[in-house]
Every structure is written in C-alpha cells, then in structure tokens.
C-alpha positions as CSV (number, residue, x, y, z in Angstrom):
1,M,-0.2,0.2,0.3
2,G,1.0,3.6,-0.3
3,V,1.1,6.5,-2.6
4,S,1.6,6.2,-6.5
5,A,5.3,5.6,-7.3
6,S,6.1,4.4,-3.9
7,G,7.2,1.0,-5.4
8,K,3.9,-1.1,-4.8
9,S,4.2,-3.1,-8.1
10,T,7.9,-3.3,-8.7
11,L,8.2,-5.0,-4.8
12,G,4.9,-6.6,-5.0
13,R,5.9,-8.7,-8.1
14,L,9.4,-9.7,-6.0
15,L,7.3,-10.6,-3.3
16,A,5.1,-12.9,-5.2
17,D,7.9,-14.6,-6.9
18,R,10.2,-15.1,-4.1
19,R,6.8,-16.7,-2.2
20,G,5.7,-18.6,-5.2
21,V,2.2,-17.1,-4.7
22,P,0.1,-15.2,-7.2
23,F,0.5,-11.2,-7.8
24,T,-2.3,-9.3,-8.6
25,E,-1.9,-5.6,-9.9
26,G,-4.8,-3.4,-8.2
27,D,-4.5,-0.7,-11.0
28,D,-5.6,-3.5,-13.3
29,L,-8.5,-3.8,-11.2
30,H,-10.1,-0.1,-11.8
31,P,-12.8,0.4,-13.9
32,P,-12.5,2.2,-17.4
33,A,-14.4,5.1,-16.0
34,N,-12.2,5.5,-13.1
35,I,-8.9,5.2,-15.1
36,A,-10.3,7.7,-17.4
37,R,-11.1,10.3,-14.8
38,M,-8.0,9.7,-13.2
39,T,-6.1,10.4,-16.4
40,A,-7.8,13.4,-16.9
41,G,-6.5,14.7,-13.6
42,H,-9.4,14.1,-11.6
43,P,-9.3,12.6,-8.3
44,L,-12.1,9.6,-7.2
45,D,-14.4,10.0,-4.6
46,D,-15.1,7.4,-2.1
47,A,-18.5,6.4,-4.2
48,E,-16.3,6.3,-7.5
49,R,-13.5,4.3,-6.0
50,A,-16.5,1.7,-4.5
51,P,-16.1,-0.5,-7.3
52,W,-12.5,-0.6,-7.6
53,L,-12.4,-1.3,-3.6
54,H,-15.0,-4.5,-4.1
55,A,-12.6,-5.7,-6.7
56,V,-9.7,-5.9,-4.8
57,A,-11.4,-7.2,-1.8
58,A,-12.9,-10.1,-4.2
59,V,-9.3,-11.1,-4.9
60,V,-8.5,-11.2,-1.0
61,H,-11.5,-13.3,-0.5
62,R,-10.5,-15.7,-3.2
63,A,-7.1,-16.4,-2.1
64,A,-8.6,-17.0,1.4
65,R,-11.1,-19.1,0.4
66,A,-8.5,-20.9,-1.5
67,R,-6.3,-21.2,1.4
68,Q,-3.3,-19.9,-0.8
69,G,-1.3,-16.5,-0.3
70,A,-1.2,-13.9,-2.7
71,V,0.4,-10.3,-3.1
72,L,-1.5,-7.5,-4.3
73,S,-0.1,-3.9,-4.7
74,C,-2.7,-1.2,-4.3
75,S,-3.2,2.4,-2.6
76,A,-5.3,1.1,0.3
77,L,-4.7,4.8,1.1
78,K,-7.7,4.9,4.1
79,R,-8.2,3.0,7.0
80,E,-12.0,2.4,5.9
81,Y,-10.5,0.9,2.9
82,R,-8.1,-1.6,4.4
83,D,-10.8,-2.5,7.0
84,E,-12.8,-3.6,3.9
85,L,-10.0,-5.5,2.7
86,R,-9.5,-7.2,6.3
87,A,-13.1,-7.9,6.3
88,A,-12.5,-10.1,3.1
89,G,-9.9,-12.3,4.7
90,P,-6.7,-12.0,6.3
91,V,-4.5,-9.3,5.2
92,W,-1.2,-8.2,6.1
93,F,-0.1,-4.7,4.6
94,L,3.4,-3.6,3.6
95,H,2.9,0.4,3.6
96,L,5.6,1.8,1.5
97,T,6.4,5.8,2.4
98,L,8.2,8.1,0.6
99,D,8.4,12.1,0.7
100,R,6.3,14.0,-1.9
101,A,9.4,15.0,-3.9
102,T,10.6,11.5,-4.6
103,A,7.0,10.5,-5.4
104,A,6.6,13.4,-8.0
105,A,10.4,12.6,-9.9
106,R,9.3,8.8,-10.1
107,I,6.0,9.6,-11.4
108,A,7.8,12.3,-14.0
109,H,9.9,9.3,-15.2
110,R,7.0,7.0,-15.5
111,P,5.6,7.2,-18.8
112,G,2.2,5.6,-20.0
113,H,1.0,5.0,-16.3
114,F,-2.7,6.8,-16.1
115,M,-1.7,8.2,-12.5
116,P,-0.6,12.0,-13.2
117,L,1.2,14.3,-11.3
118,A,-1.7,16.6,-10.6
119,L,-3.2,13.9,-8.2
120,L,-0.2,13.3,-5.8
121,D,-1.6,15.9,-3.6
122,S,-4.6,14.2,-3.3
123,Q,-3.4,11.1,-2.5
124,Y,-1.3,12.5,0.2
125,A,-4.0,14.0,1.7
126,A,-6.4,11.0,1.9
127,L,-3.6,8.8,3.1
128,E,-3.5,7.5,6.5
129,P,-0.5,5.5,7.8
130,L,-0.9,2.1,9.5
131,R,-2.2,2.2,12.8
132,P,-0.6,-0.1,15.5
133,D,-3.6,-2.3,15.2
134,E,-3.6,-2.9,11.8
135,P,-1.3,-5.9,10.6
136,G,1.7,-5.0,8.8
137,L,5.2,-3.1,8.5
138,T,5.7,0.4,7.1
139,L,9.1,0.9,5.1
140,D,10.8,3.7,3.7
141,A,10.6,3.1,0.0
142,T,13.4,5.3,-0.7
143,A,15.8,2.5,1.0
144,G,15.7,0.5,-2.3
145,T,14.2,-2.1,-3.7
146,D,16.3,-4.9,-2.3
147,A,16.5,-3.4,1.2
148,C,12.9,-3.3,1.4
149,L,12.2,-7.0,-0.2
150,H,14.4,-8.3,2.6
151,R,12.7,-6.3,5.4
152,A,9.5,-7.6,4.2
153,L,10.6,-11.0,3.9
154,A,11.6,-11.2,7.3
155,A,8.9,-9.6,8.6
156,L,6.5,-11.6,7.0
157,A,8.7,-14.7,8.1
158,R,8.4,-13.4,12.0
159,V,4.6,-13.0,11.6
160,E,3.9,-16.7,10.0
161,H,5.8,-18.4,12.9
162,R,4.0,-16.5,15.6
163,P,1.9,-18.9,17.8
164,A,-1.6,-18.3,17.1
165,G,-3.2,-17.0,20.1
C-alpha cells in the first residue's frame, strides 16, 4: 500500500515471486471510467472508488477461500479501505512510504501510467498511515528495492511463525 510511485508494483511482483504466490496489480482492477477520470487529472471520491475496492476485496476473498497466499498491490490509502480488505480475508499490509518530492520525480519518469502528477497531492491528503492495531509493516521506499524486499520477507517470516493466540 502507499501513494503512487512508492514501488508497490515492483516490490509486489518480487515478493510474489519469492514466495511462489500469485501477484495481482490493483491498478488493473479499476473500471475504465475510473482510469479515464484519473488520467484527466480528477481524483476519485469514495463512491467512484467503491467498484475498484470491491474488486480488490474479491481478490483477497478468493485467495483466503483457496487458502493460498497472494500479493496484491493497491493504494489502500484510508483506514476504511483497509478495513474492507481485512473483512474479505486475512491481510498483512506493507506500507511503502516516501516523501512527495521523490514520488513526484518517480511519476515524472514513468511514462504510460494513467496516474498523473496532478493527483499526487490528493493521495497524500487522503493517506492514513497504518495504525498500531493494523497488521503490517511500514518501510521507507527510498531505502531501495532490495532492502525493502529483505525487510518485508523477514517480517513476513516472523508473522508466519508467531504462535496463534
């Protein structure tokens, strides 16, 4: 989870590969109308975001029902969005953080993506960082992909080996 250009897709694909589980790109679950709206520089409101969030939650639900792990990249900026995902099945969040200037520079060097720089401020305005009661880890995305991957894998290993209770 995190704002645009935080590295969610890159790290997500690597995590899925390392763990031998499917990867789903959350951006691919947006309805065409949402992509057109964002491409035009208009942020989505919660009602417009709802079909996308339901599609993301359906991926979580299918993975939980199949009892298989999965990695899903999505912004999940608000606590209420993450609550909906957790209601669909067990979820552990990896929040990739970075400063606005770094995110803006990354967006500027990412041709072909529908998320324009004009929407970055709206993402930071909506962002609600993980709270202590939410399962997951927050990482500085500027630490580099390898460092983030190593820390995420180590954290997941600790979570998976924790006794139930």
